[in-house]
N, CA, C and O atoms as a MOPAC input file, in Angstrom:
PM7 MOZYME 1SCF
protein

 N      0.76500 1    -1.20300 1    -0.03300 1
 C     -0.04100 1     0.17300 1     0.13700 1
 C      0.85000 1     1.10900 1    -0.02100 1
 O      2.01000 1     0.95300 1     0.35900 1
 N      0.32800 1     2.44500 1    -0.73200 1
 C      1.01900 1     3.54600 1    -0.72200 1
 C      0.26200 1     4.57000 1     0.09000 1
 O     -0.95100 1     4.70300 1    -0.06900 1
 N      1.07200 1     5.43600 1     1.12300 1
 C      0.42100 1     6.27700 1     1.78900 1
 C      1.17700 1     7.65500 1     1.83600 1
 O      2.40200 1     7.77300 1     1.88200 1
 N      0.38100 1     8.54200 1     1.82000 1
 C      0.78400 1     9.88700 1     1.81200 1
 C      0.41200 1    10.49700 1     3.13700 1
 O     -0.77000 1    10.37300 1     3.46000 1
 N      1.24000 1    11.15200 1     3.98200 1
 C      1.05800 1    11.54100 1     5.34200 1
 C      1.28500 1    12.94400 1     5.32800 1
 O      2.31400 1    13.20600 1     4.70500 1
 N      0.53600 1    14.22700 1     5.91600 1
 C      0.70900 1    15.39800 1     6.08300 1
 C      0.61500 1    15.46800 1     7.47800 1
 O     -0.37800 1    15.05900 1     8.07900 1
 N      1.69000 1    16.01200 1     8.08500 1
 C      2.01100 1    16.44500 1     9.33400 1
 C      2.16000 1    18.07900 1     9.49300 1
 O      3.13300 1    18.60600 1     8.95400 1
 N      1.42800 1    18.71400 1    10.05900 1
 C      1.60200 1    19.87900 1    10.53700 1
 C      1.94200 1    20.27600 1    11.91200 1
 O      1.16800 1    19.97800 1    12.82200 1
 N      3.26800 1    21.06400 1    12.20000 1
 C      3.68400 1    21.08200 1    13.53900 1
 C      3.47500 1    22.66700 1    13.84800 1
 O      3.45400 1    23.61400 1    13.06200 1
 N      3.31600 1    22.62500 1    15.38700 1
 C      3.30800 1    23.87100 1    15.90000 1
 C      4.62500 1    24.02200 1    16.78800 1
 O      4.65600 1    23.41200 1    17.85600 1
 N      5.70900 1    24.79900 1    16.40400 1
 C      6.86900 1    24.77200 1    17.04000 1
 C      6.50700 1    25.56000 1    18.66300 1
 O      5.54000 1    26.30800 1    18.80800 1
 N      7.39000 1    25.24900 1    19.67900 1
 C      7.35300 1    25.80100 1    20.90500 1
 C      7.87900 1    27.19500 1    20.84900 1
 O      8.68500 1    27.38100 1    19.93800 1
 N      7.63800 1    28.11300 1    21.53300 1
 C      8.34500 1    29.38000 1    21.84000 1
 C      9.73900 1    29.32900 1    21.70100 1
 O     10.35800 1    30.04900 1    20.91800 1
 N     10.38500 1    28.27500 1    22.63600 1
 C     11.92400 1    28.02800 1    22.65800 1
 C     12.50200 1    27.87000 1    21.41900 1
 O     13.50600 1    28.48200 1    21.05400 1
 N     11.69800 1    26.80100 1    20.54800 1
 C     12.29200 1    26.49900 1    19.25800 1
 C     12.26400 1    27.83700 1    18.17000 1
 O     13.20600 1    28.06300 1    17.41100 1
 N     11.20600 1    28.55500 1    18.21800 1
 C     10.88800 1    29.83000 1    17.54000 1
 C     11.98600 1    30.88500 1    17.78100 1
 O     12.34900 1    31.58000 1    16.83200 1
 N     12.55900 1    31.04900 1    19.06400 1
 C     13.49100 1    31.91800 1    19.25900 1
 C     15.08500 1    31.31000 1    18.71900 1
 O     16.05900 1    32.02800 1    18.49300 1
 N     15.04900 1    30.23900 1    18.62800 1
 C     16.37800 1    29.41100 1    18.06400 1
 C     16.99600 1    30.08800 1    16.87500 1
 O     18.20600 1    30.30700 1    16.82200 1
 N     16.14100 1    30.42500 1    15.90500 1
 C     16.59000 1    30.84100 1    14.46100 1
 C     16.83900 1    29.77300 1    13.67600 1
 O     16.73600 1    28.58200 1    13.97200 1
 N     17.22000 1    30.33800 1    12.51300 1
 C     17.46100 1    29.30500 1    11.23100 1
 C     18.68400 1    28.26600 1    11.47100 1
 O     18.67900 1    27.13800 1    10.97900 1
 N     19.77900 1    28.79200 1    12.31900 1
 C     20.76700 1    27.59300 1    12.49000 1
 C     20.07600 1    26.50700 1    13.27500 1
 O     20.44300 1    25.37700 1    12.95500 1
 N     19.16700 1    26.57200 1    14.22500 1
 C     18.54300 1    25.53800 1    14.85700 1
 C     18.01700 1    24.83100 1    13.91700 1
 O     18.48200 1    23.71400 1    13.68700 1
 N     16.88100 1    25.36200 1    13.14100 1
 C     15.79700 1    24.93200 1    12.01400 1
 C     16.58600 1    24.02200 1    10.95200 1
 O     16.05900 1    23.02500 1    10.45900 1
 N     18.01500 1    24.48200 1    10.60700 1
 C     18.75200 1    23.73500 1     9.72800 1
 C     19.23500 1    22.50800 1    10.16700 1
 O     19.27700 1    21.50100 1     9.45900 1
 N     19.69700 1    22.59400 1    11.63400 1
 C     20.38100 1    21.37000 1    12.33500 1
 C     19.09300 1    20.46000 1    12.41800 1
 O     19.11500 1    19.30000 1    12.00800 1
 N     17.91300 1    21.07200 1    12.99400 1
 C     16.78300 1    20.04400 1    13.22600 1
 C     16.22700 1    19.32900 1    11.79300 1
 O     15.66700 1    18.23400 1    11.84800 1
 N     16.42100 1    20.02400 1    10.53000 1
 C     16.02700 1    19.50800 1     9.58300 1
 C     17.03400 1    18.52100 1     8.90700 1
 O     16.71400 1    17.79600 1     7.96500 1
 N     18.12300 1    18.55400 1     9.40000 1
 C     19.28300 1    17.56300 1     9.03600 1
 C     18.90000 1    16.18700 1     9.72200 1
 O     18.77300 1    15.11800 1     9.12500 1
 N     18.74600 1    16.39100 1    11.01800 1
 C     18.23700 1    15.22500 1    11.77700 1
 C     17.02400 1    14.66300 1    11.27900 1
 O     17.08300 1    13.43400 1    11.23000 1
 N     15.83800 1    15.19800 1    10.85400 1
 C     14.83100 1    14.79900 1    10.59800 1
 C     14.94500 1    14.21800 1     9.26200 1
 O     14.11200 1    13.38900 1     8.89800 1
 N     16.03600 1    14.63000 1     8.39500 1
 C     16.07200 1    13.83300 1     7.25600 1
 C     16.89400 1    12.46800 1     7.32100 1
 O     16.76900 1    11.44600 1     6.64600 1
 N     17.73400 1    12.76900 1     8.30800 1
 C     18.57500 1    11.36500 1     8.47600 1
 C     17.31800 1    10.27000 1     9.22000 1
 O     17.27500 1     9.09100 1     8.86900 1
 N     16.55600 1    10.70500 1    10.03300 1
 C     15.47200 1     9.76400 1    10.52300 1
 C     14.50200 1     9.24900 1     9.41400 1
 O     13.87000 1     8.19400 1     9.45400 1
 N     14.49700 1    10.19500 1     8.40200 1
 C     13.77400 1     9.67500 1     7.30200 1
 C     14.32700 1     8.37700 1     6.46300 1
 O     13.83700 1     7.26000 1     6.29300 1
 N     15.44700 1     8.92700 1     6.04400 1
 C     16.36300 1     7.90500 1     5.49200 1
 C     16.42700 1     6.45700 1     6.21000 1
 O     16.35200 1     5.39300 1     5.59600 1
 N     16.57400 1     6.58500 1     7.58700 1
 C     16.75500 1     5.35100 1     8.44600 1
 C     15.39800 1     4.52500 1     8.34900 1
 O     15.38200 1     3.29600 1     8.41200 1
 N     14.31700 1     5.27100 1     8.19900 1
 C     12.97900 1     4.66800 1     8.47100 1
 C     12.23700 1     4.32300 1     6.96300 1
 O     11.07300 1     3.92600 1     6.92400 1
 N     13.01900 1     4.51500 1     5.79300 1
 C     12.70700 1     4.39600 1     4.63700 1
 C     11.30300 1     5.21400 1     4.27600 1
 O     10.32500 1     4.73700 1     3.70100 1
 N     11.46500 1     6.57200 1     4.76600 1
 C     10.15100 1     7.22200 1     4.62200 1
 C     10.85700 1     8.43700 1     3.52300 1
 O     12.02300 1     8.82800 1     3.55700 1
 N      9.87000 1     8.84200 1     2.65400 1
 C     10.34600 1     9.99000 1     1.60500 1
 C      9.73100 1    11.22600 1     2.27600 1
 O      8.51100 1    11.19600 1     2.43700 1
 N     10.36500 1    12.24600 1     2.66600 1
 C      9.71400 1    13.64700 1     2.79600 1
 C      9.61200 1    14.27600 1     1.44600 1
 O     10.65300 1    14.60800 1     0.87900 1
 N      8.59200 1    14.44800 1     0.94700 1
 C      8.36000 1    15.04500 1    -0.49200 1
 C      8.40700 1    16.40200 1    -0.46200 1
 O      8.86500 1    17.05800 1    -1.39700 1
 N      7.90100 1    16.95300 1     0.69500 1
 C      7.76700 1    18.70500 1     0.66200 1
 C      7.81100 1    19.15100 1     2.34700 1
 O      7.08500 1    18.61800 1     3.18700 1
 N      8.59000 1    19.99300 1     2.58200 1
 C      8.42500 1    20.65100 1     4.03100 1
 C      8.37900 1    22.19100 1     3.57600 1
 O      8.87800 1    22.56200 1     2.51300 1
 N      7.75000 1    23.03100 1     4.45700 1
 C      7.61900 1    24.37100 1     4.34400 1
 C      6.89700 1    25.00600 1     5.56400 1
 O      6.50200 1    24.37200 1     6.54400 1
 N      6.77300 1    26.39700 1     5.36300 1
 C      5.94900 1    27.19500 1     6.26000 1
 C      4.46200 1    27.04900 1     5.64400 1
 O      4.18800 1    26.96000 1     4.44800 1
 N      3.52400 1    27.04600 1     6.78600 1
 C      2.25400 1    26.91900 1     6.47600 1
 C      1.75100 1    28.37600 1     6.56300 1
 O      2.27400 1    29.16500 1     7.35000 1
 N      0.61300 1    28.76900 1     5.65500 1
 C     -0.19000 1    30.10800 1     6.05600 1
 C     -1.64200 1    29.62900 1     5.96800 1
 O     -2.05600 1    28.71300 1     5.25800 1
 N     -2.33100 1    30.38300 1     6.78900 1
 C     -3.88000 1    29.94500 1     7.10200 1
 C     -4.03500 1    29.07200 1     7.99700 1
 O     -5.20100 1    28.75800 1     8.23400 1
 N     -3.02100 1    28.44700 1     8.72300 1
 C     -3.29500 1    27.50900 1     9.78300 1
 C     -2.62800 1    27.66900 1    11.11600 1
 O     -1.52600 1    28.21600 1    11.15400 1
 N     -3.20600 1    27.23400 1    12.22500 1
 C     -2.48400 1    27.71800 1    13.39800 1
 C     -1.01600 1    27.06900 1    13.56400 1
 O     -0.28800 1    27.56800 1    14.42200 1
 N     -0.54500 1    26.00600 1    12.80800 1
 C      0.69300 1    25.38700 1    12.94000 1
 C      1.57800 1    26.31900 1    12.22900 1
 O      1.16100 1    27.26300 1    11.55900 1
 N      2.68800 1    26.05100 1    12.38100 1
 C      4.03400 1    26.97800 1    11.99300 1
 C      4.50700 1    26.29400 1    10.51500 1
 O      4.61200 1    27.01700 1     9.52400 1
 N      4.76900 1    24.91600 1    10.45500 1
 C      5.43200 1    24.30000 1     9.34300 1
 C      4.55900 1    22.96300 1     8.91300 1
 O      3.88600 1    22.41800 1     9.78800 1
 N      4.56600 1    22.46700 1     7.64900 1
 C      4.13700 1    21.12500 1     7.20400 1
 C      5.09400 1    20.47500 1     6.57600 1
 O      6.04800 1    21.02700 1     6.02900 1
 N      4.85100 1    19.00400 1     6.62900 1
 C      5.77400 1    18.01900 1     6.06200 1
 C      4.81600 1    16.87500 1     5.31500 1
 O      3.79900 1    16.40400 1     5.82400 1
 N      5.28800 1    16.56500 1     4.15700 1
 C      4.36800 1    15.73000 1     3.35400 1
 C      5.43900 1    14.45000 1     3.17100 1
 O      6.50300 1    14.43400 1     2.55300 1
 N      4.81400 1    13.44400 1     3.88900 1
 C      5.75400 1    11.99700 1     3.62700 1
 C      5.17400 1    10.97900 1     2.65200 1
 O      3.95600 1    10.85300 1     2.77100 1
 N      5.66200 1    10.33300 1     1.85300 1
 C      5.18600 1     9.24000 1     0.83900 1
 C      6.07900 1     8.04300 1     1.46800 1
 O      7.30700 1     8.01500 1     1.54400 1
 N      5.05100 1     6.95000 1     1.95000 1
 C      5.69700 1     5.74500 1     2.37100 1
 C      4.78700 1     4.63300 1     2.21500 1
 O      3.62400 1     4.81100 1     1.85400 1
 N      5.28300 1     3.45900 1     2.47900 1
 C      4.28700 1     2.32800 1     2.26300 1
 C      4.28000 1     1.92400 1     3.78600 1
 O      3.86200 1     0.77500 1     3.93100 1
 N      4.56400 1     2.43600 1     4.74400 1
 C      4.11600 1     2.00900 1     6.14800 1
 C      2.77700 1     2.46100 1     6.46700 1
 O      2.23700 1     3.40500 1     5.88900 1
 N      2.24900 1     1.78000 1     7.39000 1
 C      0.87900 1     1.84900 1     7.94300 1
 C      0.76800 1     3.01400 1     9.11500 1
 O      1.80400 1     3.34900 1     9.69000 1
 N     -0.43100 1     3.60000 1     9.44900 1
 C     -0.61600 1     4.53600 1    10.25800 1
 C     -0.09400 1     4.23800 1    11.54900 1
 O      0.39900 1     5.22600 1    12.09200 1
 N     -0.05000 1     3.25300 1    12.16500 1
 C      0.49800 1     2.83500 1    13.37200 1
 C      1.94200 1     2.95800 1    13.30400 1
 O      2.37000 1     3.73100 1    14.16100 1
 N      2.91400 1     2.39300 1    12.48400 1
 C      4.12600 1     2.59600 1    12.25500 1
 C      4.58600 1     4.14500 1    12.12200 1
 O      5.53100 1     4.66800 1    12.71200 1
 N      3.72400 1     4.73200 1    11.24000 1
 C      4.01800 1     6.01200 1    10.91700 1
 C      4.08800 1     6.96400 1    12.33100 1
 O      5.01800 1     7.72200 1    12.60400 1
 N      2.99700 1     6.75800 1    13.07500 1
 C      3.00900 1     7.31100 1    14.38500 1
 C      4.13800 1     7.09200 1    15.43300 1
 O      4.44300 1     7.92300 1    16.28900 1
 N      4.74700 1     5.82100 1    15.25500 1
 C      6.00300 1     5.71700 1    16.00900 1
 C      7.24900 1     6.45500 1    15.29800 1
 O      8.26300 1     6.83800 1    15.88300 1
 N      7.00800 1     6.56500 1    14.09300 1
 C      8.11800 1     7.27100 1    13.46500 1
 C      8.07500 1     8.93000 1    13.69700 1
 O      9.08100 1     9.64000 1    13.67900 1
 N      6.65500 1     9.42200 1    13.92900 1
 C      6.38700 1    10.61600 1    14.20000 1
 C      7.00300 1    10.86000 1    15.52000 1
 O      7.77300 1    11.81000 1    15.65300 1
 N      6.69000 1     9.98200 1    16.62300 1
 C      7.33900 1    10.22400 1    17.86700 1
 C      8.95500 1    10.43600 1    18.08400 1
 O      9.45600 1    11.11600 1    18.98000 1
 N      9.69200 1     9.67100 1    17.02100 1
 C     11.10300 1    10.04500 1    16.84000 1
 C     11.30700 1    11.38400 1    16.44500 1
 O     12.22600 1    12.06600 1    16.89700 1
 N     10.31000 1    11.87100 1    15.44600 1
 C     10.51900 1    13.22300 1    14.93800 1
 C     10.39900 1    14.28500 1    16.13500 1
 O     11.20900 1    15.21100 1    16.19100 1
 N      9.48000 1    14.15900 1    16.99900 1
 C      8.98200 1    14.92800 1    17.90200 1
 C     10.23200 1    14.99000 1    18.95200 1
 O     10.44200 1    16.05100 1    19.53900 1
 N     11.10100 1    13.80100 1    19.20000 1
 C     12.04000 1    13.78000 1    20.11600 1
 C     13.29100 1    14.39800 1    19.57900 1
 O     14.23300 1    14.51600 1    20.36300 1
 N     13.42200 1    14.79800 1    18.37500 1
 C     14.67900 1    15.40400 1    17.98700 1
 C     15.11900 1    16.45700 1    18.83100 1
 O     14.26200 1    17.12300 1    19.41200 1
 N     16.51600 1    16.75000 1    19.01300 1
 C     17.13800 1    17.75100 1    19.80000 1
 C     16.49700 1    18.14200 1    21.22500 1
 O     16.18900 1    19.24800 1    21.66800 1
 N     16.41000 1    16.96500 1    21.74400 1
 C     15.86900 1    17.23900 1    23.05800 1
 C     14.10200 1    16.96000 1    23.36300 1
 O     13.61300 1    16.70100 1    24.46300 1
 N     13.60200 1    17.05500 1    22.48100 1
 C     12.02100 1    16.73000 1    22.38000 1
 C     11.16400 1    17.82000 1    22.90800 1
 O      9.98300 1    17.61300 1    23.18800 1
 N     11.69300 1    18.89600 1    23.04100 1
 C     10.88200 1    20.03400 1    23.51200 1
 C     10.50700 1    21.41200 1    22.70900 1
 O     10.11500 1    22.50300 1    23.12200 1
 N     10.78800 1    20.91600 1    21.38500 1
 C     10.82100 1    21.90700 1    20.36100 1
 C      9.47100 1    22.05300 1    19.59700 1
 O      9.07900 1    23.14300 1    19.18000 1
 N      8.73200 1    20.79500 1    19.42700 1
 C      7.52900 1    20.85100 1    18.96700 1
 C      6.48800 1    20.78900 1    20.03000 1
 O      6.50700 1    19.96700 1    20.94600 1
 N      5.40300 1    21.87800 1    19.82400 1
 C      4.36000 1    21.86200 1    20.82000 1
 C      3.40700 1    20.72500 1    20.59900 1
 O      3.12800 1    19.90900 1    21.47700 1
 N      2.91800 1    20.71100 1    19.37400 1
 C      1.85300 1    19.37900 1    18.74900 1
 C      2.11500 1    19.48900 1    17.48300 1
 O      2.74700 1    20.37600 1    16.90800 1
 N      1.46200 1    18.28800 1    16.94200 1
 C      1.45500 1    18.16200 1    15.40500 1
 C     -0.03800 1    17.64800 1    15.20500 1
 O     -0.75100 1    17.14900 1    16.07500 1
 N     -0.34400 1    17.87000 1    13.92600 1
 C     -1.50800 1    17.33800 1    13.47500 1
 C     -1.42000 1    16.44900 1    12.16800 1
 O     -0.97200 1    17.00500 1    11.16400 1
 N     -1.81100 1    15.10000 1    12.08100 1
 C     -1.66000 1    14.36200 1    11.04500 1
 C     -2.67900 1    14.03500 1    10.29200 1
 O     -3.67900 1    13.64300 1    10.89300 1
 N     -2.72100 1    14.09300 1     8.94900 1
 C     -3.63200 1    13.74900 1     7.84100 1
 C     -3.09000 1    12.53800 1     7.10700 1
 O     -1.91300 1    12.49600 1     6.75100 1
 N     -3.94700 1    11.55200 1     6.88100 1
 C     -3.29700 1    10.23500 1     6.20600 1
 C     -4.12400 1    10.01900 1     5.00500 1
 O     -5.35100 1    10.02800 1     5.10200 1
 N     -3.44100 1     9.79800 1     3.71200 1
 C     -4.23100 1     9.53400 1     2.58700 1
 C     -3.70800 1     8.14100 1     2.07300 1
 O     -2.51800 1     7.83400 1     2.14600 1
 N     -4.75300 1     7.26000 1     1.50800 1
 C     -4.25000 1     6.12600 1     0.88300 1
 C     -4.61900 1     6.09800 1    -0.65500 1
 O     -5.72500 1     6.33200 1    -1.14100 1
 N     -3.40700 1     5.74900 1    -1.33800 1
 C     -3.70800 1     5.71000 1    -2.91000 1
 C     -4.59200 1     4.92400 1    -3.30600 1
 O     -4.67200 1     3.82900 1    -2.74800 1
 N     -5.42700 1     5.23500 1    -4.29000 1
 C     -6.45600 1     4.43400 1    -4.66600 1
 C     -5.89700 1     3.29900 1    -5.45600 1
 O     -6.51200 1     2.23500 1    -5.53500 1
 N     -4.72600 1     3.49700 1    -6.05600 1
 C     -4.00400 1     2.54400 1    -6.85300 1
 C     -3.77200 1     1.39600 1    -5.96800 1
 O     -3.75000 1     0.28100 1    -6.48800 1
 N     -3.58800 1     1.52200 1    -4.63000 1
 C     -3.18700 1     0.68100 1    -3.46500 1
 C     -4.32600 1    -0.34100 1    -3.16200 1
 O     -4.12900 1    -1.48800 1    -2.76100 1
 N     -5.47300 1     0.19000 1    -3.39000 1
 C     -6.69800 1    -0.72000 1    -2.97400 1
 C     -6.89600 1    -1.84700 1    -4.01500 1
 O     -7.80300 1    -2.66700 1    -3.87300 1

């Protein structure tokens, strides 16, 4: 099966104060986690019109339960106190049904 996951995150005030150097380091660790878990992050960027600050689109074959375990690893990057919360939407390709 082929899944697409959209994760929108709200950064903590601490993370927002850290600046671009912090975010670049965080994203590097994020990308390494994606590779290690065979998850393809196909897009990441700033969100507009939402309460969250950033969004990530992931393309993978792993099911929702496994993806949530992966998401816990993402939230633990660099101490685990940088993401306030995250919302996940999941999509299943019709070709996989």
